[in-house]
Every structure is written in structure tokens, then in C-alpha cells.
PDB file as gemmi writes it, atoms N, CA and C in Angstrom:
CRYST1    1.000    1.000    1.000  90.00  90.00  90.00 P 1                      
ATOM      1  N   MET A   1      34.965-163.916  -2.318  1.00  0.00           N  
ATOM      2  CA  MET A   1      35.887-164.896  -2.851  1.00  0.00           C  
ATOM      3  C   MET A   1      36.816-164.215  -3.834  1.00  0.00           C  
ATOM      4  N   SER A   2      37.990-164.797  -3.982  1.00  0.00           N  
ATOM      5  CA  SER A   2      38.922-164.318  -4.987  1.00  0.00           C  
ATOM      6  C   SER A   2      39.481-165.528  -5.729  1.00  0.00           C  
ATOM      7  N   CYS A   3      40.004-165.286  -6.898  1.00  0.00           N  
ATOM      8  CA  CYS A   3      40.574-166.336  -7.724  1.00  0.00           C  
ATOM      9  C   CYS A   3      42.025-165.980  -7.982  1.00  0.00           C  
ATOM     10  N   ALA A   4      42.937-166.863  -7.593  1.00  0.00           N  
ATOM     11  CA  ALA A   4      44.365-166.626  -7.780  1.00  0.00           C  
ATOM     12  C   ALA A   4      44.912-167.605  -8.799  1.00  0.00           C  
ATOM     13  N   SER A   5      45.952-167.191  -9.534  1.00  0.00           N  
ATOM     14  CA  SER A   5      46.460-168.007 -10.623  1.00  0.00           C  
ATOM     15  C   SER A   5      47.969-167.930 -10.721  1.00  0.00           C  
ATOM     16  N   ARG A   6      48.582-169.036 -11.182  1.00  0.00           N  
ATOM     17  CA  ARG A   6      49.989-169.087 -11.574  1.00  0.00           C  
ATOM     18  C   ARG A   6      50.054-169.854 -12.885  1.00  0.00           C  
ATOM     19  N   THR A   7      50.954-169.469 -13.780  1.00  0.00           N  
ATOM     20  CA  THR A   7      51.046-170.133 -15.079  1.00  0.00           C  
ATOM     21  C   THR A   7      52.388-170.806 -15.245  1.00  0.00           C  
ATOM     22  N   HIS A   8      52.430-171.709 -16.199  1.00  0.00           N  
ATOM     23  CA  HIS A   8      53.672-172.357 -16.604  1.00  0.00           C  
ATOM     24  C   HIS A   8      53.993-171.882 -18.002  1.00  0.00           C  
ATOM     25  N   GLY A   9      55.259-171.746 -18.330  1.00  0.00           N  
ATOM     26  CA  GLY A   9      55.775-171.155 -19.549  1.00  0.00           C  
ATOM     27  C   GLY A   9      54.947-171.218 -20.817  1.00  0.00           C  
ATOM     28  N   SER A  10      54.699-172.404 -21.362  1.00  0.00           N  
ATOM     29  CA  SER A  10      54.123-172.498 -22.694  1.00  0.00           C  
ATOM     30  C   SER A  10      52.651-172.107 -22.748  1.00  0.00           C  
ATOM     31  N   SER A  11      51.954-172.108 -21.637  1.00  0.00           N  
ATOM     32  CA  SER A  11      50.525-171.831 -21.642  1.00  0.00           C  
ATOM     33  C   SER A  11      50.195-170.386 -21.283  1.00  0.00           C  
ATOM     34  N   THR A  12      51.183-169.530 -21.239  1.00  0.00           N  
ATOM     35  CA  THR A  12      50.965-168.155 -20.797  1.00  0.00           C  
ATOM     36  C   THR A  12      49.957-167.427 -21.679  1.00  0.00           C  
ATOM     37  N   LEU A  13      50.063-167.573 -22.990  1.00  0.00           N  
ATOM     38  CA  LEU A  13      49.141-166.886 -23.884  1.00  0.00           C  
ATOM     39  C   LEU A  13      47.720-167.421 -23.730  1.00  0.00           C  
ATOM     40  N   ASP A  14      47.581-168.738 -23.580  1.00  0.00           N  
ATOM     41  CA  ASP A  14      46.248-169.323 -23.362  1.00  0.00           C  
ATOM     42  C   ASP A  14      45.624-168.784 -22.085  1.00  0.00           C  
ATOM     43  N   VAL A  15      46.423-168.733 -21.023  1.00  0.00           N  
ATOM     44  CA  VAL A  15      45.937-168.224 -19.743  1.00  0.00           C  
ATOM     45  C   VAL A  15      45.620-166.734 -19.863  1.00  0.00           C  
ATOM     46  N   ALA A  16      46.444-165.982 -20.571  1.00  0.00           N  
ATOM     47  CA  ALA A  16      46.202-164.551 -20.763  1.00  0.00           C  
ATOM     48  C   ALA A  16      44.877-164.313 -21.478  1.00  0.00           C  
ATOM     49  N   GLN A  17      44.543-165.157 -22.432  1.00  0.00           N  
ATOM     50  CA  GLN A  17      43.272-165.011 -23.135  1.00  0.00           C  
ATOM     51  C   GLN A  17      42.094-165.289 -22.207  1.00  0.00           C  
ATOM     52  N   VAL A  18      42.239-166.254 -21.311  1.00  0.00           N  
ATOM     53  CA  VAL A  18      41.176-166.525 -20.338  1.00  0.00           C  
ATOM     54  C   VAL A  18      41.062-165.366 -19.358  1.00  0.00           C  
ATOM     55  N   VAL A  19      42.196-164.843 -18.894  1.00  0.00           N  
ATOM     56  CA  VAL A  19      42.182-163.700 -17.981  1.00  0.00           C  
ATOM     57  C   VAL A  19      41.504-162.513 -18.657  1.00  0.00           C  
ATOM     58  N   ARG A  20      41.792-162.304 -19.923  1.00  0.00           N  
ATOM     59  CA  ARG A  20      41.164-161.208 -20.672  1.00  0.00           C  
ATOM     60  C   ARG A  20      39.655-161.383 -20.732  1.00  0.00           C  
ATOM     61  N   ARG A  21      39.214-162.612 -20.998  1.00  0.00           N  
ATOM     62  CA  ARG A  21      37.773-162.887 -21.062  1.00  0.00           C  
ATOM     63  C   ARG A  21      37.104-162.680 -19.703  1.00  0.00           C  
ATOM     64  N   LEU A  22      37.782-163.055 -18.631  1.00  0.00           N  
ATOM     65  CA  LEU A  22      37.200-162.943 -17.290  1.00  0.00           C  
ATOM     66  C   LEU A  22      37.175-161.505 -16.776  1.00  0.00           C  
ATOM     67  N   THR A  23      38.204-160.728 -17.107  1.00  0.00           N  
ATOM     68  CA  THR A  23      38.351-159.403 -16.511  1.00  0.00           C  
ATOM     69  C   THR A  23      38.023-158.246 -17.445  1.00  0.00           C  
ATOM     70  N   GLY A  24      38.103-158.469 -18.741  1.00  0.00           N  
ATOM     71  CA  GLY A  24      37.884-157.383 -19.685  1.00  0.00           C  
ATOM     72  C   GLY A  24      39.119-156.513 -19.888  1.00  0.00           C  
ATOM     73  N   LEU A  25      40.263-156.925 -19.356  1.00  0.00           N  
ATOM     74  CA  LEU A  25      41.503-156.180 -19.533  1.00  0.00           C  
ATOM     75  C   LEU A  25      42.024-156.354 -20.957  1.00  0.00           C  
ATOM     76  N   SER A  26      42.949-155.508 -21.365  1.00  0.00           N  
ATOM     77  CA  SER A  26      43.579-155.664 -22.672  1.00  0.00           C  
ATOM     78  C   SER A  26      44.432-156.936 -22.659  1.00  0.00           C  
ATOM     79  N   LEU A  27      44.752-157.425 -23.847  1.00  0.00           N  
ATOM     80  CA  LEU A  27      45.567-158.634 -23.934  1.00  0.00           C  
ATOM     81  C   LEU A  27      46.942-158.407 -23.318  1.00  0.00           C  
ATOM     82  N   TRP A  28      47.516-157.209 -23.513  1.00  0.00           N  
ATOM     83  CA  TRP A  28      48.824-156.902 -22.944  1.00  0.00           C  
ATOM     84  C   TRP A  28      48.780-156.965 -21.419  1.00  0.00           C  
ATOM     85  N   ARG A  29      47.774-156.325 -20.811  1.00  0.00           N  
ATOM     86  CA  ARG A  29      47.661-156.335 -19.345  1.00  0.00           C  
ATOM     87  C   ARG A  29      47.319-157.733 -18.829  1.00  0.00           C  
ATOM     88  N   SER A  30      46.510-158.457 -19.566  1.00  0.00           N  
ATOM     89  CA  SER A  30      46.159-159.820 -19.173  1.00  0.00           C  
ATOM     90  C   SER A  30      47.383-160.719 -19.187  1.00  0.00           C  
ATOM     91  N   GLU A  31      48.235-160.548 -20.199  1.00  0.00           N  
ATOM     92  CA  GLU A  31      49.456-161.346 -20.269  1.00  0.00           C  
ATOM     93  C   GLU A  31      50.400-160.988 -19.124  1.00  0.00           C  
ATOM     94  N   ALA A  32      50.503-159.708 -18.807  1.00  0.00           N  
ATOM     95  CA  ALA A  32      51.344-159.289 -17.685  1.00  0.00           C  
ATOM     96  C   ALA A  32      50.828-159.888 -16.379  1.00  0.00           C  
ATOM     97  N   LEU A  33      49.526-159.905 -16.204  1.00  0.00           N  
ATOM     98  CA  LEU A  33      48.931-160.481 -15.001  1.00  0.00           C  
ATOM     99  C   LEU A  33      49.143-161.990 -14.962  1.00  0.00           C  
ATOM    100  N   ALA A  34      49.016-162.647 -16.106  1.00  0.00           N  
ATOM    101  CA  ALA A  34      49.202-164.099 -16.174  1.00  0.00           C  
ATOM    102  C   ALA A  34      50.643-164.499 -15.916  1.00  0.00           C  
ATOM    103  N   MET A  35      51.598-163.610 -16.216  1.00  0.00           N  
ATOM    104  CA  MET A  35      53.012-163.937 -16.037  1.00  0.00           C  
ATOM    105  C   MET A  35      53.497-163.697 -14.614  1.00  0.00           C  
ATOM    106  N   GLN A  36      52.705-163.053 -13.774  1.00  0.00           N  
ATOM    107  CA  GLN A  36      53.111-162.850 -12.384  1.00  0.00           C  
ATOM    108  C   GLN A  36      53.163-164.199 -11.679  1.00  0.00           C  
ATOM    109  N   VAL A  37      54.024-164.301 -10.693  1.00  0.00           N  
ATOM    110  CA  VAL A  37      54.198-165.567  -9.984  1.00  0.00           C  
ATOM    111  C   VAL A  37      52.888-166.033  -9.372  1.00  0.00           C  
ATOM    112  N   SER A  38      52.222-165.167  -8.690  1.00  0.00           N  
ATOM    113  CA  SER A  38      50.913-165.464  -8.122  1.00  0.00           C  
ATOM    114  C   SER A  38      50.104-164.176  -8.199  1.00  0.00           C  
ATOM    115  N   ALA A  39      48.959-164.253  -8.827  1.00  0.00           N  
ATOM    116  CA  ALA A  39      48.175-163.040  -9.038  1.00  0.00           C  
ATOM    117  C   ALA A  39      46.712-163.299  -8.693  1.00  0.00           C  
ATOM    118  N   VAL A  40      46.072-162.316  -8.091  1.00  0.00           N  
ATOM    119  CA  VAL A  40      44.638-162.384  -7.855  1.00  0.00           C  
ATOM    120  C   VAL A  40      43.963-161.863  -9.113  1.00  0.00           C  
ATOM    121  N   ILE A  41      43.181-162.714  -9.743  1.00  0.00           N  
ATOM    122  CA  ILE A  41      42.541-162.370 -11.009  1.00  0.00           C  
ATOM    123  C   ILE A  41      41.205-161.684 -10.750  1.00  0.00           C  
ATOM    124  N   LEU A  42      40.385-162.255  -9.900  1.00  0.00           N  
ATOM    125  CA  LEU A  42      39.089-161.693  -9.541  1.00  0.00           C  
ATOM    126  C   LEU A  42      39.020-161.559  -8.031  1.00  0.00           C  
ATOM    127  N   ASP A  43      38.374-160.524  -7.556  1.00  0.00           N  
ATOM    128  CA  ASP A  43      38.252-160.320  -6.119  1.00  0.00           C  
ATOM    129  C   ASP A  43      36.838-159.857  -5.806  1.00  0.00           C  
ATOM    130  N   GLY A  44      36.266-160.386  -4.743  1.00  0.00           N  
ATOM    131  CA  GLY A  44      34.939-159.972  -4.330  1.00  0.00           C  
ATOM    132  C   GLY A  44      33.832-160.508  -5.217  1.00  0.00           C  
ATOM    133  N   VAL A  45      34.023-161.698  -5.764  1.00  0.00           N  
ATOM    134  CA  VAL A  45      32.997-162.298  -6.621  1.00  0.00           C  
ATOM    135  C   VAL A  45      32.301-163.434  -5.876  1.00  0.00           C  
ATOM    136  N   PRO A  46      31.088-163.797  -6.275  1.00  0.00           N  
ATOM    137  CA  PRO A  46      30.395-164.922  -5.638  1.00  0.00           C  
ATOM    138  C   PRO A  46      31.149-166.236  -5.847  1.00  0.00           C  
ATOM    139  N   GLN A  47      30.884-167.196  -4.991  1.00  0.00           N  
ATOM    140  CA  GLN A  47      31.550-168.501  -5.033  1.00  0.00           C  
ATOM    141  C   GLN A  47      31.398-169.169  -6.400  1.00  0.00           C  
ATOM    142  N   GLU A  48      30.217-169.107  -6.992  1.00  0.00           N  
ATOM    143  CA  GLU A  48      29.972-169.757  -8.284  1.00  0.00           C  
ATOM    144  C   GLU A  48      30.862-169.151  -9.374  1.00  0.00           C  
ATOM    145  N   ASP A  49      31.000-167.824  -9.377  1.00  0.00           N  
ATOM    146  CA  ASP A  49      31.840-167.164 -10.370  1.00  0.00           C  
ATOM    147  C   ASP A  49      33.309-167.509 -10.158  1.00  0.00           C  
ATOM    148  N   ALA A  50      33.732-167.576  -8.908  1.00  0.00           N  
ATOM    149  CA  ALA A  50      35.124-167.935  -8.614  1.00  0.00           C  
ATOM    150  C   ALA A  50      35.412-169.362  -9.061  1.00  0.00           C  
ATOM    151  N   ASP A  51      34.487-170.285  -8.819  1.00  0.00           N  
ATOM    152  CA  ASP A  51      34.678-171.675  -9.242  1.00  0.00           C  
ATOM    153  C   ASP A  51      34.732-171.793 -10.760  1.00  0.00           C  
ATOM    154  N   ALA A  52      33.893-171.032 -11.462  1.00  0.00           N  
ATOM    155  CA  ALA A  52      33.903-171.048 -12.926  1.00  0.00           C  
ATOM    156  C   ALA A  52      35.219-170.489 -13.456  1.00  0.00           C  
ATOM    157  N   ALA A  53      35.734-169.439 -12.828  1.00  0.00           N  
ATOM    158  CA  ALA A  53      37.001-168.848 -13.244  1.00  0.00           C  
ATOM    159  C   ALA A  53      38.155-169.820 -13.009  1.00  0.00           C  
ATOM    160  N   VAL A  54      38.141-170.501 -11.872  1.00  0.00           N  
ATOM    161  CA  VAL A  54      39.188-171.482 -11.565  1.00  0.00           C  
ATOM    162  C   VAL A  54      39.177-172.594 -12.605  1.00  0.00           C  
ATOM    163  N   THR A  55      38.000-173.080 -12.960  1.00  0.00           N  
ATOM    164  CA  THR A  55      37.887-174.138 -13.961  1.00  0.00           C  
ATOM    165  C   THR A  55      38.440-173.675 -15.307  1.00  0.00           C  
ATOM    166  N   ALA A  56      38.068-172.473 -15.735  1.00  0.00           N  
ATOM    167  CA  ALA A  56      38.541-171.947 -17.017  1.00  0.00           C  
ATOM    168  C   ALA A  56      40.057-171.765 -17.015  1.00  0.00           C  
ATOM    169  N   LEU A  57      40.612-171.257 -15.925  1.00  0.00           N  
ATOM    170  CA  LEU A  57      42.055-171.059 -15.840  1.00  0.00           C  
ATOM    171  C   LEU A  57      42.802-172.384 -15.826  1.00  0.00           C  
ATOM    172  N   ARG A  58      42.277-173.361 -15.119  1.00  0.00           N  
ATOM    173  CA  ARG A  58      42.932-174.681 -15.094  1.00  0.00           C  
ATOM    174  C   ARG A  58      42.900-175.338 -16.467  1.00  0.00           C  
ATOM    175  N   GLU A  59      41.798-175.188 -17.186  1.00  0.00           N  
ATOM    176  CA  GLU A  59      41.706-175.756 -18.533  1.00  0.00           C  
ATOM    177  C   GLU A  59      42.715-175.110 -19.477  1.00  0.00           C  
ATOM    178  N   ALA A  60      43.077-173.851 -19.222  1.00  0.00           N  
ATOM    179  CA  ALA A  60      44.065-173.149 -20.043  1.00  0.00           C  
ATOM    180  C   ALA A  60      45.496-173.474 -19.633  1.00  0.00           C  
ATOM    181  N   GLY A  61      45.677-174.184 -18.525  1.00  0.00           N  
ATOM    182  CA  GLY A  61      47.018-174.587 -18.101  1.00  0.00           C  
ATOM    183  C   GLY A  61      47.558-173.880 -16.872  1.00  0.00           C  
ATOM    184  N   ALA A  62      46.739-173.102 -16.204  1.00  0.00           N  
ATOM    185  CA  ALA A  62      47.193-172.391 -15.005  1.00  0.00           C  
ATOM    186  C   ALA A  62      46.935-173.237 -13.763  1.00  0.00           C  
ATOM    187  N   GLN A  63      47.695-172.958 -12.730  1.00  0.00           N  
ATOM    188  CA  GLN A  63      47.382-173.489 -11.407  1.00  0.00           C  
ATOM    189  C   GLN A  63      46.525-172.423 -10.746  1.00  0.00           C  
ATOM    190  N   ALA A  64      45.275-172.733 -10.505  1.00  0.00           N  
ATOM    191  CA  ALA A  64      44.359-171.722  -9.972  1.00  0.00           C  
ATOM    192  C   ALA A  64      43.620-172.277  -8.772  1.00  0.00           C  
ATOM    193  N   GLU A  65      43.235-171.365  -7.885  1.00  0.00           N  
ATOM    194  CA  GLU A  65      42.455-171.755  -6.712  1.00  0.00           C  
ATOM    195  C   GLU A  65      41.561-170.603  -6.294  1.00  0.00           C  
ATOM    196  N   ALA A  66      40.435-170.969  -5.703  1.00  0.00           N  
ATOM    197  CA  ALA A  66      39.520-169.963  -5.157  1.00  0.00           C  
ATOM    198  C   ALA A  66      39.840-169.839  -3.673  1.00  0.00           C  
ATOM    199  N   ARG A  67      39.977-168.625  -3.222  1.00  0.00           N  
ATOM    200  CA  ARG A  67      40.301-168.370  -1.819  1.00  0.00           C  
ATOM    201  C   ARG A  67      39.231-167.481  -1.220  1.00  0.00           C  
ATOM    202  N   GLU A  68      38.920-167.751   0.033  1.00  0.00           N  
ATOM    203  CA  GLU A  68      38.014-166.860   0.756  1.00  0.00           C  
ATOM    204  C   GLU A  68      38.855-165.862   1.511  1.00  0.00           C  
ATOM    205  N   ARG A  69      38.558-164.610   1.311  1.00  0.00           N  
ATOM    206  CA  ARG A  69      39.323-163.559   1.979  1.00  0.00           C  
ATOM    207  C   ARG A  69      38.869-163.469   3.433  1.00  0.00           C  
ATOM    208  N   PRO A  70      39.808-163.565   4.378  1.00  0.00           N  
ATOM    209  CA  PRO A  70      39.425-163.471   5.789  1.00  0.00           C  
ATOM    210  C   PRO A  70      38.934-162.069   6.149  1.00  0.00           C  
ATOM    211  N   LYS A  71      38.037-162.018   7.091  1.00  0.00           N  
ATOM    212  CA  LYS A  71      37.538-160.735   7.593  1.00  0.00           C  
ATOM    213  C   LYS A  71      38.616-160.079   8.448  1.00  0.00           C  
ATOM    214  N   PRO A  72      38.801-158.775   8.334  1.00  0.00           N  
ATOM    215  CA  PRO A  72      39.814-158.097   9.158  1.00  0.00           C  
ATOM    216  C   PRO A  72      39.450-158.147  10.626  1.00  0.00           C  
ATOM    217  N   ASP A  73      40.448-158.344  11.465  1.00  0.00           N  
ATOM    218  CA  ASP A  73      40.225-158.432  12.911  1.00  0.00           C  
ATOM    219  C   ASP A  73      39.886-157.067  13.531  1.00  0.00           C  
ATOM    220  N   PHE A  74      40.316-155.987  12.912  1.00  0.00           N  
ATOM    221  CA  PHE A  74      40.109-154.683  13.514  1.00  0.00           C  
ATOM    222  C   PHE A  74      38.648-154.242  13.474  1.00  0.00           C  
ATOM    223  N   LEU A  75      37.795-154.952  12.735  1.00  0.00           N  
ATOM    224  CA  LEU A  75      36.387-154.594  12.689  1.00  0.00           C  
ATOM    225  C   LEU A  75      35.580-155.174  13.862  1.00  0.00           C  
ATOM    226  N   LYS A  76      36.200-156.098  14.585  1.00  0.00           N  
ATOM    227  CA  LYS A  76      35.514-156.696  15.725  1.00  0.00           C  
ATOM    228  C   LYS A  76      35.457-155.708  16.880  1.00  0.00           C  
ATOM    229  N   PRO A  77      34.309-155.672  17.602  1.00  0.00           N  
ATOM    230  CA  PRO A  77      34.215-154.726  18.731  1.00  0.00           C  
ATOM    231  C   PRO A  77      35.069-155.117  19.909  1.00  0.00           C  
TER     232      PRO A  77                                                      
END                                                                             
């Protein structure tokens, strides 16, 4: 699972602080990630962790969703 996020102007710092808490990135990098139009915040995490991250990001003012990454077709025999 992955967690993707988009922010709206005034809540960027709040969202950046949540991104920092979730990823361990610096505040500067977290803010840069939060300001991207659409960014994958977490990748390859269990469903429960992705849902918790989505909830935290939404509470901070971001539009967030958990997505399941499709399996690549080239791995099929």
C-alpha cells in the first residue's frame, strides 16, 4: 500500500509536520513533499499503517488516500 497526499495553501505547515512525523524527514524536506501537487508519502506499508497515515494527513488538512500498487504485468509467466 502507499499513501498519497495533496495540500491546500494554509495547511501546508500542518501537513508538513505530519509528513515529518510519518517519514522522519527534515521539516524542510517534509514541507517540500507536502507542497507537491500529488506526492506518495509512504510506500510499501501495511494497510493499517496506510489508513493511519491517511487519517493523520486528513486531520491536518490534506487530501489523502491509500492506494494499492498494482502488480507489474511483466512478472506473469
